[in-house]
C-alpha positions as CSV (number, residue, x, y, z in Angstrom):
1,X,39.7,4.9,-63.2
2,X,41.8,4.1,-60.8
3,X,43.2,6.8,-58.6
4,X,47.3,7.3,-58.4
5,X,48.4,7.1,-54.5
6,X,51.5,8.8,-53.4
7,X,53.8,6.0,-52.6
8,X,55.5,5.5,-49.4
9,X,58.7,6.6,-50.5
10,X,57.4,9.6,-51.8
11,X,55.5,11.2,-48.5
12,X,57.9,9.3,-45.6
13,X,61.1,8.8,-47.4
14,X,63.8,7.2,-49.3
15,X,64.8,5.3,-45.4
16,X,61.0,4.3,-45.5
17,X,60.8,0.6,-45.1
18,X,58.0,-1.7,-45.3
19,X,56.4,-3.3,-42.2
20,X,53.2,-5.3,-43.6
21,X,52.3,-4.6,-47.2
22,X,48.8,-6.8,-46.2
23,X,48.3,-3.8,-43.9
24,X,50.0,-0.7,-45.7
25,X,52.0,-0.7,-42.4
26,X,55.1,1.3,-43.0
27,X,58.4,2.2,-40.5
28,X,60.7,5.1,-40.9
29,X,63.6,6.1,-39.5
30,X,63.5,9.0,-36.9
31,X,65.1,11.8,-37.5
32,X,65.3,13.8,-34.5
33,X,67.6,16.7,-33.9
34,X,69.2,18.7,-30.7
35,X,69.2,22.3,-31.4
36,X,71.4,24.5,-28.7
37,X,70.4,28.2,-28.6
38,X,73.0,29.7,-26.7
39,X,72.0,33.0,-24.7
40,X,74.4,35.8,-24.5
41,X,74.7,37.5,-20.5
42,X,71.7,40.1,-19.9
43,X,72.6,43.3,-18.9
44,X,69.3,44.8,-18.6
45,X,66.9,43.9,-15.6
46,X,63.6,42.5,-16.8
47,X,65.3,41.6,-20.2
48,X,63.6,38.7,-22.0
49,X,63.4,36.3,-25.7
50,X,61.2,35.0,-27.2
51,X,61.3,31.0,-27.8
52,X,58.4,31.2,-30.5
53,X,61.1,34.1,-32.2
54,X,63.5,31.7,-32.1
55,X,62.0,29.1,-33.5
56,X,60.6,31.2,-36.2
57,X,64.1,32.4,-36.8
58,X,65.3,28.5,-37.3
59,X,62.3,27.5,-39.5
60,X,63.6,30.4,-41.8
61,X,67.4,30.0,-41.7
62,X,66.4,26.3,-42.9
63,X,64.0,27.2,-45.3
64,X,63.0,25.4,-47.7
65,X,63.4,22.4,-45.7
66,X,60.5,21.7,-43.8
67,X,60.9,20.0,-39.8
68,X,57.9,17.8,-39.3
69,X,57.5,18.6,-35.7
70,X,59.8,21.4,-33.5
71,X,59.2,21.6,-29.7
72,X,61.1,23.4,-26.6
73,X,63.1,20.6,-24.7
74,X,64.7,22.9,-22.1
75,X,65.1,26.7,-21.4
76,X,67.0,28.6,-19.0
77,X,69.2,32.2,-19.5
78,X,71.9,30.6,-20.4
79,X,70.1,28.6,-23.5
80,X,67.4,27.5,-25.2
81,X,67.4,24.3,-26.6
82,X,65.2,22.8,-29.0
83,X,64.6,19.6,-30.3
84,X,63.4,19.2,-33.7
85,X,62.1,16.3,-36.3
86,X,63.1,15.8,-39.9
87,X,61.4,14.1,-42.8
88,X,64.7,11.6,-42.9
89,X,68.5,11.1,-42.2
90,X,69.5,12.9,-44.8
91,X,67.2,15.9,-44.7
92,X,68.6,15.8,-41.0
93,X,72.3,15.9,-41.9
94,X,71.9,18.7,-44.3
95,X,69.8,20.7,-41.3
96,X,72.5,19.9,-39.2
97,X,75.3,21.5,-41.1
98,X,72.8,24.4,-41.8
99,X,72.4,25.1,-38.1
100,X,75.5,24.0,-36.6
101,X,77.3,27.5,-36.1
102,X,74.5,29.9,-37.6
103,X,74.3,32.6,-35.6
104,X,71.6,35.1,-35.5
105,X,70.7,38.8,-34.3
106,X,68.1,39.6,-32.1
107,X,67.0,42.7,-31.1
108,X,67.5,43.6,-27.9
109,X,71.0,41.8,-27.6
110,X,74.1,43.7,-28.7
111,X,76.0,40.3,-29.6
112,X,74.7,38.0,-31.6
113,X,73.3,34.6,-30.8
114,X,74.8,31.5,-31.5
115,X,73.5,28.3,-32.8
116,X,74.5,24.5,-31.9
117,X,73.5,21.1,-33.6
118,X,73.3,17.5,-32.7
119,X,71.7,14.4,-33.1
120,X,69.3,13.7,-30.5
121,X,70.0,10.9,-28.3
122,X,66.7,8.7,-28.3
123,X,65.4,6.7,-25.4
124,X,65.4,3.0,-26.1
125,X,66.9,0.3,-24.5
126,X,69.6,-2.0,-26.2
127,X,70.7,-5.3,-25.8
128,X,72.6,-4.9,-22.3
129,X,70.0,-2.7,-20.9
130,X,67.5,-6.0,-20.8
131,X,71.1,-8.7,-20.3
132,X,71.5,-6.5,-16.7
133,X,67.9,-6.6,-15.9
134,X,67.2,-9.9,-16.0
135,X,70.4,-11.1,-14.3
136,X,69.9,-8.3,-11.9
137,X,66.3,-9.9,-11.0
138,X,67.5,-13.6,-11.4
139,X,64.6,-15.2,-13.1
140,X,64.2,-18.5,-14.3
141,X,65.0,-18.6,-18.1
142,X,63.6,-21.6,-18.9
143,X,60.1,-20.1,-18.6
144,X,58.6,-17.9,-21.1
145,X,57.9,-14.5,-20.0
146,X,60.2,-14.6,-17.3
147,X,63.7,-14.1,-19.9
148,X,64.0,-11.2,-23.0
149,X,61.1,-13.2,-24.9
150,X,58.4,-10.1,-24.8
151,X,58.0,-6.8,-26.6
152,X,56.0,-3.9,-24.6
153,X,54.2,-1.6,-27.1
154,X,52.2,1.2,-26.3
155,X,50.9,4.3,-28.0
156,X,49.8,2.3,-30.8
157,X,46.6,3.7,-32.9
158,X,43.6,1.6,-32.3
159,X,41.8,2.4,-35.8
160,X,45.0,0.7,-37.2
161,X,44.3,-2.6,-36.1
162,X,40.4,-2.9,-35.8
163,X,39.0,-5.8,-38.2
164,X,35.9,-3.6,-38.5
165,X,33.6,-6.0,-35.9
166,X,34.0,-3.5,-33.1
167,X,35.9,-0.6,-32.1
168,X,38.4,-2.8,-30.3
169,X,42.1,-3.9,-31.9
170,X,42.5,-7.1,-33.3
171,X,45.3,-9.3,-31.7
172,X,45.3,-11.0,-34.6
173,X,46.2,-8.3,-36.9
174,X,48.6,-7.3,-34.7
175,X,50.0,-10.7,-34.8
176,X,50.2,-11.0,-38.3
177,X,52.4,-7.9,-38.4
178,X,55.0,-8.5,-35.3
179,X,55.3,-12.2,-37.0
180,X,57.7,-10.7,-39.4
181,X,60.2,-10.5,-37.2
182,X,59.7,-14.3,-35.9
183,X,57.3,-16.8,-34.8
184,X,54.8,-15.2,-32.5
185,X,53.6,-17.2,-29.3
186,X,50.9,-14.8,-28.0
187,X,49.5,-11.7,-28.5
188,X,47.5,-9.9,-25.1
189,X,46.1,-6.2,-25.8
190,X,44.2,-5.4,-21.8
191,X,41.6,-3.2,-23.2
192,X,40.3,-6.2,-25.4
193,X,39.6,-7.8,-21.9
194,X,36.8,-5.8,-20.1
195,X,38.0,-6.9,-16.9
196,X,41.4,-5.9,-17.1
197,X,40.6,-2.5,-15.6
198,X,38.9,-4.3,-12.6
199,X,41.8,-5.8,-11.4
200,X,45.6,-4.8,-10.0
201,X,47.3,-2.8,-11.7
202,X,50.3,-4.7,-11.3
203,X,48.6,-7.8,-13.1
204,X,46.4,-6.3,-15.8
205,X,49.0,-4.8,-18.2
206,X,47.5,-1.4,-18.5
207,X,50.4,0.9,-18.0
208,X,49.9,3.7,-19.7
209,X,47.0,5.9,-18.0
210,X,45.4,9.0,-19.7
211,X,47.3,9.8,-22.9
212,X,45.6,13.2,-22.9
213,X,43.0,11.8,-25.7
214,X,42.3,8.5,-23.8
215,X,42.2,4.8,-24.1
216,X,39.6,4.6,-26.7
217,X,42.3,6.3,-29.3
218,X,45.5,4.8,-28.0
219,X,46.0,0.7,-26.9
220,X,49.1,-0.9,-25.3
221,X,49.9,-4.6,-26.2
222,X,52.5,-7.7,-25.0
223,X,54.0,-9.5,-27.5
224,X,55.4,-12.7,-26.6
225,X,58.5,-14.8,-29.2
226,X,58.6,-18.0,-29.6
227,X,62.6,-17.6,-29.8
228,X,65.0,-14.9,-28.8
229,X,65.9,-14.5,-32.3
230,X,62.7,-13.1,-33.0
231,X,62.7,-11.0,-29.8
232,X,65.7,-9.8,-30.7
233,X,64.9,-8.8,-34.0
234,X,61.9,-7.1,-33.6
235,X,63.5,-5.0,-30.0
236,X,66.6,-4.4,-33.1
237,X,63.8,-3.6,-36.1
238,X,61.7,-1.2,-34.4
239,X,64.6,1.2,-32.9
240,X,64.3,4.5,-33.3
241,X,61.5,4.1,-35.6
242,X,58.5,5.9,-36.2
243,X,55.3,3.3,-37.3
244,X,53.4,4.8,-40.5
245,X,49.8,3.7,-42.4
246,X,48.4,4.5,-45.5
247,X,44.5,4.8,-45.5
248,X,42.1,5.8,-47.9
249,X,45.4,7.0,-49.9
250,X,46.2,9.1,-47.0
251,X,49.7,8.7,-44.6
252,X,49.2,8.9,-41.4
253,X,52.3,8.2,-38.7
254,X,52.3,7.0,-34.8
255,X,55.6,7.5,-32.3
256,X,55.0,4.1,-30.8
257,X,56.5,3.4,-27.7
258,X,58.5,0.0,-27.8
259,X,60.3,-1.4,-24.8
260,X,60.9,-4.9,-23.4
261,X,58.7,-6.4,-20.6
262,X,59.7,-5.4,-17.6
263,X,56.6,-6.9,-15.1
264,X,56.3,-10.6,-16.3
265,X,53.2,-10.0,-18.0
266,X,52.9,-13.2,-20.4
267,X,54.4,-15.3,-17.5
268,X,52.9,-18.2,-15.7
269,X,52.6,-16.8,-12.8
270,X,51.0,-13.5,-13.8
271,X,48.8,-15.5,-15.9
272,X,47.3,-17.5,-13.3
273,X,47.0,-14.6,-11.1
274,X,44.5,-13.4,-13.4
275,X,43.2,-15.9,-13.9
276,X,42.0,-15.9,-9.8
277,X,41.6,-12.4,-10.3
278,X,39.1,-13.1,-13.2
279,X,37.6,-15.5,-10.8
280,X,37.2,-13.1,-8.1
281,X,35.2,-10.4,-10.1
282,X,33.4,-13.6,-11.4
283,X,32.2,-14.3,-8.8
284,X,32.0,-11.2,-6.9
285,X,30.0,-9.9,-10.2
286,X,27.7,-13.1,-9.8
287,X,27.4,-12.1,-6.0
288,X,26.7,-8.4,-6.8
289,X,24.0,-9.4,-9.7
290,X,22.6,-11.8,-7.0
291,X,22.5,-9.3,-4.5
292,X,21.0,-6.7,-7.0
293,X,18.7,-9.4,-8.5
294,X,17.0,-10.3,-4.8
295,X,17.1,-6.0,-4.5
296,X,14.6,-6.7,-7.3
297,X,12.9,-9.2,-6.2
298,X,12.2,-7.3,-2.9
299,X,11.4,-4.8,-4.6
300,X,8.9,-6.3,-6.4
301,X,7.6,-8.3,-3.5
302,X,7.0,-4.8,-1.5
303,X,5.2,-3.5,-5.1
304,X,3.3,-6.5,-5.5
305,X,2.2,-6.3,-1.5
306,X,1.6,-2.8,-2.0
307,X,-0.6,-3.3,-5.1
308,X,-2.2,-6.4,-2.9
309,X,-2.4,-4.2,0.0
310,X,-3.9,-1.4,-2.2
311,X,-6.4,-4.1,-3.7
312,X,-7.2,-5.5,-0.2
313,X,-8.0,-1.6,0.5
314,X,-10.1,-1.1,-2.4
315,X,-12.7,-4.6,-2.3
316,X,-12.6,-3.2,1.5
317,X,-14.1,0.4,0.5
318,X,-16.0,-1.9,-1.6
319,X,-17.5,-4.5,0.4
320,X,-17.9,-1.1,2.4
321,X,-19.9,0.3,0.1
322,X,-21.9,-2.7,-0.4
323,X,-22.7,-3.2,3.1
324,X,-23.6,0.3,3.3
325,X,-25.9,0.5,0.0
326,X,-27.4,-3.1,1.4
327,X,-28.3,-1.9,5.0
328,X,-29.6,1.8,3.4
329,X,-31.6,-0.4,1.2
330,X,-32.9,-2.9,4.2
331,X,-33.9,0.3,6.4
332,X,-35.6,1.5,3.0
333,X,-37.6,-1.8,2.7
334,X,-37.8,-1.4,6.3
335,X,-39.2,2.2,6.4
336,X,-41.6,1.4,2.7
337,X,-42.8,-1.5,5.1
338,X,-43.9,0.0,7.9
339,X,-45.3,2.5,6.1
340,X,-47.3,0.1,4.0
341,X,-48.2,-1.6,7.2
342,X,-49.5,2.3,9.0
343,X,-50.9,2.5,5.8
344,X,-53.2,-0.9,6.0
345,X,-53.4,-0.1,9.7
346,X,-54.9,3.2,8.6
347,X,-56.8,1.8,5.9
348,X,-58.0,-1.3,8.6
349,X,-58.8,1.5,11.4
350,X,-61.1,3.7,8.5
351,X,-62.6,0.1,7.4
352,X,-63.9,-0.6,10.8
353,X,-64.5,3.0,11.9
354,X,-66.8,3.1,8.3
355,X,-68.2,0.0,8.8
356,X,-68.5,1.0,12.8
357,X,-70.6,4.2,10.9
358,X,-72.5,1.6,8.4
359,X,-73.7,-0.6,11.5
360,X,-74.9,2.7,13.4
361,X,-76.6,4.1,10.6
362,X,-78.4,1.1,10.5
363,X,-79.5,0.7,13.7
364,X,-80.4,4.3,13.4
365,X,-82.2,3.7,10.4
366,X,-83.8,0.5,11.8
367,X,-84.9,2.2,14.6
368,X,-86.0,5.4,13.2
369,X,-88.0,2.5,10.9
370,X,-89.8,1.1,13.8
371,X,-91.0,4.9,15.0
372,X,-92.1,5.4,11.7
373,X,-94.1,2.0,11.5
374,X,-95.2,2.2,14.8
375,X,-95.7,6.6,13.8
376,X,-97.7,4.7,10.5
377,X,-99.8,2.3,12.5
378,X,-100.9,5.2,14.8
379,X,-101.9,7.2,11.7
380,X,-103.4,4.7,10.2
381,X,-105.6,4.1,13.1
382,X,-106.3,7.3,13.4
383,X,-107.3,7.4,9.8
384,X,-109.9,4.9,10.2
385,X,-110.6,5.8,13.1
386,X,-111.8,9.5,10.9
387,X,-113.4,7.3,8.2
388,X,-115.7,5.9,11.0
389,X,-116.2,9.7,12.0
390,X,-116.8,10.6,8.6
391,X,-119.2,8.1,8.4
392,X,-121.6,8.7,11.3
393,X,-121.3,12.5,9.7
394,X,-122.4,11.6,6.6
395,X,-125.6,14.1,8.1
396,X,-123.3,16.6,8.2
397,X,-121.8,17.4,4.3
398,X,-119.4,20.1,5.8
399,X,-117.6,18.4,8.7
400,X,-117.4,15.4,6.7
401,X,-115.6,17.2,3.6
402,X,-113.1,18.5,5.8
403,X,-112.6,15.6,7.2
404,X,-112.1,13.6,4.0
405,X,-109.8,16.6,3.0
406,X,-107.6,16.1,5.9
407,X,-107.7,12.5,5.6
408,X,-106.5,12.7,2.1
409,X,-103.8,15.6,2.9
410,X,-102.5,13.1,6.0
411,X,-102.3,9.8,3.0
412,X,-100.4,12.2,1.0
413,X,-97.8,12.4,3.9
414,X,-97.5,8.9,4.0
415,X,-96.9,8.7,0.6
416,X,-94.2,11.6,0.5
417,X,-92.6,9.8,3.4
418,X,-92.7,6.2,1.6
419,X,-90.9,7.7,-1.2
420,X,-88.5,9.5,0.6
421,X,-87.6,6.4,2.2
422,X,-87.2,4.3,-1.1
423,X,-85.2,7.0,-2.1
424,X,-82.9,6.9,1.2
425,X,-82.7,3.2,0.8
426,X,-81.6,3.5,-2.6
427,X,-79.3,6.2,-2.0
428,X,-77.3,4.4,0.8
429,X,-76.9,1.2,-1.3
430,X,-75.4,3.2,-4.1
431,X,-73.3,4.5,-1.7
432,X,-72.1,0.9,-0.3
433,X,-72.0,0.3,-3.7
434,X,-69.4,3.3,-4.5
435,X,-67.8,2.4,-1.2
436,X,-66.9,-0.8,-2.6
437,X,-65.5,0.3,-4.7
438,X,-63.4,2.5,-3.5
439,X,-62.2,0.5,-1.3
440,X,-61.2,-1.6,-4.3
441,X,-59.6,1.2,-6.0
442,X,-57.4,1.7,-2.9
443,X,-56.5,-1.6,-2.7
444,X,-54.8,-1.8,-6.3
445,X,-53.2,1.8,-5.6
446,X,-51.6,1.0,-2.0
447,X,-48.0,2.6,-3.5
448,X,-50.6,5.9,-4.1
449,X,-52.3,6.0,-0.5
450,X,-51.9,10.3,-0.4
451,X,-53.8,10.4,-3.6
452,X,-56.7,7.5,-2.6
453,X,-56.6,9.1,0.8
454,X,-57.1,12.3,-0.4
455,X,-60.0,11.2,-2.5
456,X,-61.8,9.1,0.0
457,X,-61.3,11.7,2.6
458,X,-63.5,14.1,-0.7
459,X,-65.8,11.5,-0.8
460,X,-66.4,10.8,2.9
461,X,-67.3,15.1,3.5
462,X,-70.7,14.9,4.6
463,X,-70.9,18.4,3.5
464,X,-71.1,17.8,-0.4
465,X,-72.8,14.3,-1.0
466,X,-75.8,13.4,-2.2
467,X,-77.6,11.6,0.9
468,X,-77.5,15.4,2.9
469,X,-78.7,17.0,-0.4
470,X,-81.7,14.5,-0.5
471,X,-82.7,15.1,3.3
472,X,-82.2,18.8,2.6
473,X,-85.0,18.7,0.0
474,X,-87.3,16.3,1.8
475,X,-87.5,18.5,4.8
476,X,-87.9,21.4,2.5
477,X,-91.0,19.7,1.1
478,X,-92.7,18.6,4.5
479,X,-92.1,22.4,5.5
480,X,-93.8,23.0,2.5
481,X,-96.4,20.5,3.6
482,X,-97.5,21.5,6.9
483,X,-97.8,25.5,5.3
484,X,-100.0,24.1,2.9
485,X,-101.8,22.1,5.0
486,X,-102.1,24.8,8.0
487,X,-103.7,27.2,5.5
488,X,-106.3,24.9,4.0
489,X,-107.0,24.5,7.8
490,X,-107.5,28.7,8.3
491,X,-109.8,28.6,5.3
492,X,-112.1,26.4,6.5
493,X,-112.4,28.0,10.2
494,X,-112.7,30.9,8.4
495,X,-115.8,30.1,6.0
């Protein structure tokens, strides 16, 4: 179902005119009156009156007529001047009839306050103004921009001329609207150029600074017409007019400032100056970008150098740690080698001492054997002598028996000594074999030298060796034999 939007005549009044139907733009005359409230002489010191109270009394006086706006233009001891805007010129005339000569009673004042009204004079240039201005400045009227052909517009709402692509006004849409008055040569909107704010204010075209709501709400524009007729038509059509636009069924109004261009903004000279300024700004921008790039490169080089220094320091630390570990490893290997050499030297020393001991024992055993052989020969000779004596004592049986007994004991003692000698040789051979076996095991267990050395010391200790036990046994047997032989001799002598 289609929505029924209010028409321009319903909202703006009967004097509203179409500006551009495609863009829903309208023009309505500005109905502004000047209301002067004459104040009586104040007799009481410190006596005052409220401007707001006076404004409310004026609004009640013209009810049901509504003011679009009302503000205090001037206030002094003699009078208060208000400026009120109404919907249309017809309503303005009715309001002036009502208020002109109106009097109102205010508390605190004995006399009533008189009201005077008249149509306000608006600040808008006339044909005489621009003709006089261009004549006074003596410009070349043959050149565009140096003659009355450019309209300056200010306080135009940005959203009214946005094309939807961005938040900036469209020069094309403004050109289409202004072509209702004549052919347009060029349209310039300074805020559409991002470099204008950096240019000199004399050539940038930006005259309005700080509208109260900012440049993003309102904008300025310069419209240059092909002919003087278009310029004059635009100035006459926009004189004392408010701009209106319908957006989503609602009407919005704007008090757009209209004036002729006094800065030659679209002249060839100013355009060339702006081009030169733009070139300088671009050059400066490129220079700054180059400087920033150089600074960025220097920072990157600095960061890279710091990283390289950091990596180099880390590599130096790692190299030093590796060298330290290598030195420690070499020192440990040298220590192990020296310890091994020491152990080998000790083993060689022990082996040498052991060999020397074996040789000494062998020499002693050979001497003992030689002595035993001599003693054995002596005993055999003595035994032969006794046997020969026994044969001589065949006639004496008792003496013969004693001699035989003694000879048998001597033979028994000789056999016992032979057996002891054989046992000693066997034990010596067994000990040599065990020593060779221990030597082989110690060579295989060089890393466990402490255990092997302790075991070898235990095996070399003389207190618990089998040889010492056998020697003690032979000694005890020899003592038993001598005691037995002594008892036998004693018994024979007694018999």
